[in-house]
LUMMIDREN-374173 format. One record per residue (C-alpha): residue in three letters; residue number from 1; x, y, z. Coordinates in steps of 0.02 Angstrom, whole numbers, plus 50000, padded with zeros to 5 digits. Example, Ala and Ser with C-alpha at 12.3 -4.5 7.8 and 13.67 -1.06 7.14 Angstrom:
BEGIN
 residu num    xx    yy    zz
    ALA   1 50615 49775 50390
    SER   2 50684 49947 50357
***
This chain:
BEGIN
 residu num    xx    yy    zz
    MET   1 49446 49005 51314
    THR   2 49446 49149 51199
    ARG   3 49293 49205 51114
    SER   4 49352 49137 50934
    SER   5 49380 48954 50996
    SER   6 49200 48965 51040
    GLY   7 49067 48864 50967
    ALA   8 49130 48750 50812
    GLU   9 49322 48713 50804
    LEU  10 49413 48690 50674
    ARG  11 49516 48511 50670
    ARG  12 49705 48516 50715
    THR  13 49779 48401 50587
    LEU  14 49938 48505 50558
    GLY  15 50106 48456 50640
    VAL  16 50271 48563 50623
    GLY  17 50334 48495 50437
    ASP  18 50153 48540 50375
    ALA  19 50155 48722 50445
    VAL  20 50362 48750 50411
    VAL  21 50275 48700 50219
    ILE  22 50119 48814 50219
    GLY  23 50255 48959 50280
    LEU  24 50349 48912 50150
    GLY  25 50205 48914 50002
    SER  26 50175 49081 50058
    MET  27 50340 49157 50073
    VAL  28 50431 49074 49940
    GLY  29 50311 49115 49801
    ALA  30 50284 49229 49672
    GLY  31 50371 49395 49751
    ILE  32 50547 49316 49728
    PHE  33 50537 49308 49540
    ALA  34 50455 49485 49535
    ALA  35 50494 49596 49690
    LEU  36 50699 49607 49669
    GLY  37 50679 49718 49515
    PRO  38 50580 49845 49586
    ALA  39 50670 49823 49747
    ALA  40 50828 49862 49667
    ARG  41 50778 50021 49573
    ALA  42 50725 50085 49741
    ALA  43 50903 50049 49826
    GLY  44 51024 50015 49672
    SER  45 51177 49954 49756
    GLY  46 51095 49941 49921
    LEU  47 50999 49790 49885
    LEU  48 51063 49688 49985
    LEU  49 51032 49807 50126
    GLY  50 50868 49811 50104
    LEU  51 50845 49621 50103
    ALA  52 50928 49612 50270
    VAL  53 50830 49773 50341
    ALA  54 50668 49674 50279
    ALA  55 50737 49516 50349
    LEU  56 50775 49593 50534
    VAL  57 50585 49674 50533
    ALA  58 50517 49491 50467
    TYR  59 50612 49398 50594
    CYS  60 50534 49515 50750
    ASN  61 50380 49482 50677
    ALA  62 50401 49320 50645
    THR  63 50451 49293 50857
    SER  64 50310 49406 50914
    SER  65 50184 49327 50821
    ALA  66 50252 49140 50873
    ARG  67 50268 49210 51052
    LEU  68 50058 49249 51051
    ALA  69 50003 49098 50944
    ALA  70 50057 48994 51063
    LEU  71 49950 49103 51202
    TYR  72 49790 49114 51078
    PRO  73 49791 48947 50941
    ALA  74 49638 48991 50866
    SER  75 49596 49059 50681
    GLY  76 49638 49239 50658
    GLY  77 49817 49289 50678
    THR  78 49824 49461 50733
    TYR  79 49649 49496 50728
    VAL  80 49648 49371 50865
    TYR  81 49794 49432 50954
    GLY  82 49753 49639 50949
    ARG  83 49579 49601 51031
    GLU  84 49630 49509 51161
    ARG  85 49772 49605 51198
    LEU  86 49743 49788 51156
    GLY  87 49559 49794 51133
    GLU  88 49451 49743 50999
    PHE  89 49468 49891 50890
    TRP  90 49647 49836 50879
    GLY  91 49598 49675 50833
    TYR  92 49480 49730 50695
    LEU  93 49606 49864 50605
    ALA  94 49727 49708 50605
    GLY  95 49593 49594 50534
    TRP  96 49521 49725 50430
    SER  97 49696 49773 50343
    PHE  98 49762 49588 50313
    VAL  99 49559 49535 50210
    VAL 100 49554 49681 50115
    GLY 101 49753 49691 50074
    LYS 102 49754 49514 50065
    THR 103 49609 49478 49956
    ALA 104 49672 49607 49828
    SER 105 49845 49485 49833
    CYS 106 49747 49337 49807
    ALA 107 49667 49423 49636
    ALA 108 49859 49476 49577
    MET 109 49918 49300 49620
    ALA 110 49782 49223 49509
    LEU 111 49832 49350 49365
    THR 112 50010 49292 49388
    VAL 113 49978 49120 49332
    GLY 114 49864 49177 49180
    ALA 115 50012 49278 49142
    TYR 116 50115 49123 49137
    VAL 117 50010 49015 49104
    TRP 118 49924 49080 48943
    PRO 119 49944 49258 48920
    GLY 120 49807 49287 48799
    GLN 121 49669 49205 48913
    ALA 122 49757 49276 49075
    HIS 123 49572 49312 49159
    ALA 124 49500 49131 49121
    VAL 125 49659 49047 49191
    ALA 126 49655 49152 49360
    VAL 127 49467 49117 49351
    ALA 128 49518 48947 49352
    ALA 129 49653 48944 49466
    VAL 130 49539 49025 49603
    VAL 131 49406 48884 49581
    ALA 132 49519 48739 49573
    LEU 133 49618 48810 49728
    THR 134 49452 48827 49821
    ALA 135 49408 48667 49803
    VAL 136 49574 48606 49876
    ASN 137 49536 48696 50006
    TYR 138 49377 48647 50024
    GLY 139 49421 48477 50059
    GLY 140 49520 48508 50213
    VAL 141 49679 48585 50268
    GLN 142 49769 48413 50276
    LYS 143 49760 48414 50077
    SER 144 49817 48595 50058
    ALA 145 49954 48542 50156
    TRP 146 50000 48407 50021
    LEU 147 49979 48517 49892
    THR 148 50080 48657 49947
    ARG 149 50216 48519 49989
    ALA 150 50226 48482 49803
    ILE 151 50218 48645 49756
    VAL 152 50368 48707 49870
    ALA 153 50480 48572 49812
    VAL 154 50484 48633 49619
    VAL 155 50471 48802 49659
    LEU 156 50654 48773 49765
    ALA 157 50691 48663 49621
    VAL 158 50679 48798 49485
    LEU 159 50788 48928 49607
    ALA 160 50909 48804 49651
    SER 161 50939 48787 49444
    VAL 162 50942 48974 49445
    VAL 163 51082 48985 49553
    VAL 164 51182 48866 49501
    VAL 165 51154 48926 49341
    CYS 166 51211 49107 49371
    LEU 167 51343 49093 49492
    GLY 168 51431 48952 49362
    SER 169 51416 49053 49228
    GLY 170 51551 49163 49145
    GLU 171 51457 49306 49157
    SER 172 51460 49305 49370
    ASP 173 51552 49435 49410
    ALA 174 51551 49452 49620
    GLY 175 51614 49648 49586
    ARG 176 51427 49672 49555
    LEU 177 51400 49622 49736
    ASP 178 51484 49795 49806
    ILE 179 51376 49822 49956
    GLY 180 51318 50014 49955
    ALA 181 51169 50154 49953
    SER 182 51163 50217 49796
    GLY 183 50989 50232 49816
    GLY 184 51016 50311 49970
    ALA 185 50933 50272 50136
    GLY 186 50768 50301 50068
    GLY 187 50789 50196 49921
    VAL 188 50854 50049 50054
    LEU 189 50723 50075 50179
    GLN 190 50592 50081 50016
    ALA 191 50673 49908 49947
    ALA 192 50652 49827 50126
    GLY 193 50467 49877 50122
    LEU 194 50446 49810 49963
    LEU 195 50551 49659 49970
    PHE 196 50460 49628 50180
    PHE 197 50299 49566 50070
    ALA 198 50395 49417 50008
    PHE 199 50429 49392 50174
    ALA 200 50258 49398 50279
    GLY 201 50187 49233 50225
    TYR 202 50242 49170 50399
    ALA 203 50085 49245 50468
    ARG 204 49972 49077 50386
    ILE 205 50049 48976 50503
    ALA 206 49983 49097 50654
    THR 207 49804 49105 50551
    LEU 208 49799 48931 50542
    GLY 209 49836 48898 50734
    GLU 210 49669 48829 50760
    GLU 211 49713 48689 50636
    VAL 212 49886 48667 50738
    ARG 213 49918 48511 50829
    ASP 214 50016 48564 50990
    PRO 215 50001 48736 50948
    ALA 216 50131 48783 51097
    ARG 217 50249 48692 51047
    THR 218 50227 48692 50847
    ILE 219 50199 48844 50806
    PRO 220 50363 48932 50881
    ARG 221 50452 48803 50805
    ALA 222 50344 48815 50632
    ILE 223 50384 49011 50614
    PRO 224 50572 49043 50642
    LEU 225 50597 48870 50528
    ALA 226 50503 48932 50388
    LEU 227 50562 49116 50408
    GLY 228 50753 49046 50419
    ILE 229 50735 48943 50260
    ALA 230 50641 49090 50165
    LEU 231 50778 49214 50200
    ALA 232 50922 49086 50139
    VAL 233 50829 49050 49991
    TYR 234 50802 49226 49953
    ALA 235 50978 49293 49979
    CYS 236 51052 49151 49886
    VAL 237 50936 49182 49726
    ALA 238 50959 49394 49758
    VAL 239 51145 49359 49748
    ALA 240 51161 49268 49601
    VAL 241 51050 49364 49504
    LEU 242 51157 49519 49547
    SER 243 51316 49432 49508
    VAL 244 51251 49421 49320
    LEU 245 51150 49581 49303
    GLY 246 51209 49706 49441
    ALA 247 51106 49837 49522
    ASP 248 51041 49921 49371
    GLY 249 51013 49765 49285
    LEU 250 50897 49697 49385
    GLY 251 50811 49859 49405
    ARG 252 50789 49869 49240
    ALA 253 50721 49664 49228
    ASP 254 50520 49640 49204
    ALA 255 50581 49451 49231
    PRO 256 50730 49463 49331
    LEU 257 50755 49274 49360
    ALA 258 50725 49232 49168
    ASP 259 50833 49391 49118
    ALA 260 50972 49318 49236
    VAL 261 50978 49143 49168
    ARG 262 50958 49219 48970
    ALA 263 51126 49345 49020
    ALA 264 51207 49187 49087
    GLY 265 51197 49106 48935
    VAL 266 51081 48954 48957
    PRO 267 50911 49035 48871
    GLY 268 50839 48856 48868
    LEU 269 50820 48889 49039
    VAL 270 50699 49017 49047
    PRO 271 50536 48908 49009
    VAL 272 50578 48815 49173
    VAL 273 50579 48976 49254
    ARG 274 50408 49035 49190
    VAL 275 50332 48855 49253
    GLY 276 50444 48905 49403
    ALA 277 50340 49069 49421
    ALA 278 50188 49010 49374
    VAL 279 50197 48873 49496
    ALA 280 50242 48969 49648
    ALA 281 50095 49121 49606
    LEU 282 49991 48946 49640
    GLY 283 50083 48907 49798
    SER 284 50041 49084 49857
    LEU 285 49857 49100 49793
    LEU 286 49826 48935 49903
    ALA 287 49907 48981 50054
    LEU 288 49829 49172 50038
    ILE 289 49655 49106 50022
    LEU 290 49689 48997 50173
    GLY 291 49739 49145 50271
    VAL 292 49619 49261 50206
    SER 293 49494 49122 50264
    ARG 294 49527 49103 50423
    THR 295 49534 49268 50472
    THR 296 49374 49293 50395
    LEU 297 49296 49159 50513
    ALA 298 49378 49245 50654
    MET 299 49301 49414 50608
    ALA 300 49119 49335 50585
    ARG 301 49118 49266 50758
    ASP 302 49135 49433 50817
    ARG 303 49001 49473 50701
    HIS 304 49136 49599 50619
    LEU 305 49068 49508 50469
    PRO 306 48907 49431 50427
    GLY 307 48885 49283 50554
    ALA 308 48843 49154 50430
    LEU 309 49045 49165 50376
    ALA 310 49090 49083 50542
    ALA 311 48988 48912 50495
    VAL 312 49115 48751 50490
    HIS 313 49101 48595 50391
    PRO 314 49029 48454 50506
    ARG 315 49137 48317 50393
    PHE 316 49285 48420 50341
    GLN 317 49307 48557 50484
    VAL 318 49348 48703 50372
    PRO 319 49248 48877 50367
    HIS 320 49174 48821 50222
    ARG 321 49059 48978 50197
    ALA 322 49215 49086 50224
    GLU 323 49332 48989 50083
    LEU 324 49173 49020 49974
    ALA 325 49155 49187 49995
    VAL 326 49315 49229 49982
    GLY 327 49349 49112 49825
    VAL 328 49191 49198 49741
    VAL 329 49267 49388 49792
    VAL 330 49425 49326 49725
    ALA 331 49360 49243 49560
    VAL 332 49285 49415 49506
    LEU 333 49405 49507 49530
    ALA 334 49533 49406 49430
    ALA 335 49415 49387 49313
    THR 336 49357 49603 49282
    VAL 337 49509 49683 49344
    ASP 338 49688 49706 49335
    VAL 339 49743 49713 49489
    ARG 340 49941 49662 49488
    GLY 341 49981 49857 49466
    ALA 342 49867 49925 49605
    ILE 343 49902 49828 49759
    GLY 344 50051 49929 49836
    PHE 345 49919 49948 49967
    SER 346 49927 49765 50023
    SER 347 50086 49803 50090
    PHE 348 50063 49959 50192
    GLY 349 49906 49839 50269
    VAL 350 49999 49686 50298
    LEU 351 50139 49808 50389
    THR 352 49988 49877 50487
    TYR 353 49939 49692 50531
    TYR 354 50118 49679 50615
    ALA 355 50124 49831 50706
    VAL 356 49983 49761 50800
    ALA 357 50056 49597 50817
    ASN 358 50206 49696 50887
    ALA 359 50111 49799 51001
    SER 360 50013 49653 51054
    ALA 361 50192 49546 51084
    TRP 362 50238 49696 51194
    THR 363 50084 49687 51340
    LEU 364 50159 49498 51364
    GLY 365 50291 49554 51504
    SER 366 50369 49706 51575
    ALA 367 50546 49652 51576
    PRO 368 50668 49759 51467
    ALA 369 50740 49633 51381
    ALA 370 50565 49533 51336
    ARG 371 50536 49706 51262
    VAL 372 50671 49744 51134
    VAL 373 50598 49620 50993
    PRO 374 50418 49703 50979
    ALA 375 50475 49874 50999
    VAL 376 50617 49863 50858
    GLY 377 50453 49757 50765
    LEU 378 50337 49896 50791
    LEU 379 50458 50035 50742
    GLY 380 50506 49954 50585
    CYS 381 50352 49925 50542
    VAL 382 50295 50106 50548
    VAL 383 50441 50165 50462
    LEU 384 50443 50055 50323
    ALA 385 50262 50064 50293
    PHE 386 50287 50253 50257
    ALA 387 50429 50216 50164
    LEU 388 50330 50143 50041
    PRO 389 50307 50233 49863
    GLY 390 50185 50375 49909
    VAL 391 50045 50303 49788
    SER 392 50046 50165 49929
    VAL 393 50055 50242 50064
    VAL 394 49893 50343 50028
    VAL 395 49809 50203 49944
    GLY 396 49831 50102 50087
    ALA 397 49801 50230 50236
    GLY 398 49621 50276 50121
    VAL 399 49582 50072 50141
    LEU 400 49606 50079 50327
    ALA 401 49504 50241 50346
    VAL 402 49356 50153 50253
    GLY 403 49381 49994 50375
    VAL 404 49372 50124 50535
    VAL 405 49225 50218 50466
    ALA 406 49142 50027 50444
    TYR 407 49189 50018 50620
    GLY 408 49124 50188 50685
    VAL 409 48960 50136 50602
    ARG 410 48917 49975 50658
    ARG 411 48978 50004 50859
    TRP 412 48839 50175 50813
    ALA 413 48714 50070 50759
    ALA 414 48739 49943 50898
    ALA 415 48715 50073 51044
    ARG 416 48563 50132 50974
***
């Protein structure tokens, strides 16, 4: 039994379908409505190559995470895997990068909801969204899964409409799909790093490992299923939008999907796309709060965060104090700061998180064949992390350095 499984445990209620839906709710979220533009600006005609690279790295990370989650089915994901396989520091580094980076992402998703629902009162709507979804999570993970299922259905319907409208319009031109690398190899890698952020939601399945039924069977099935569905959706949407706007037009678009349906001659679909973006952001926010609170729980159990956050509600069997703490922090950020343009370091943190996951999976077997996937995943995470825009790398490295200093101070104080 790992340390994270000691004390009060969470209730195992999620099956394969529930886990896949939660993963999809994280991946098929607001990223697809906004990430294509910046990725196209970086890669140009190499956008689809960037998507393929991001998918390859995500596949390696997903495979490594699935193997580890089956062995360590506790809340915390890579925080637990790094701690158990590599040592306390590496687990802490993964947990720190995840909690800090994803907390900022929570605030960004909340503000995205506000921007789409009521632009003039974006902060107020963002805070209301955080309060509402924290309340849903507080009532139990099964309620969160039900709501996520409805959100995923709405978002997939909207994305399907975009694909059908774009590919069926007279403006669609297959010649715009010419795959090259006008942005150069560096541009392709930068686009892959930006698009990788949209794939990272399968981590939510692993961080909920303590709430999954038969984790040794469920998690290895749910993670690749969720990733495969998300990849198919992203590829279809990217091809459809590119066929209408082209790489240059997509790179200039602030709202790529809305611009695409307008260019396709169906401006009446624009409000539907805006609603879909708001719902998608809600789904991402819901899953993010789930993931951050579970990693907070695991770190609190090991006293890297205040021990009071390790409490599990006796009735709802959720880490209620961790969920409330995350909700309060995110609500304060959403009410006071517009962090949508300042969370580039989140991608850096997520790639650091998965680098630790792949390094942990490397230790599971000595056979060369068993180490190919984690080796490719680890190398991919490092390359994509440092291919991100310079500001993202500097800020991300600075945030990680703060965490390392905090860890050192805590160890020094404990030694005394």
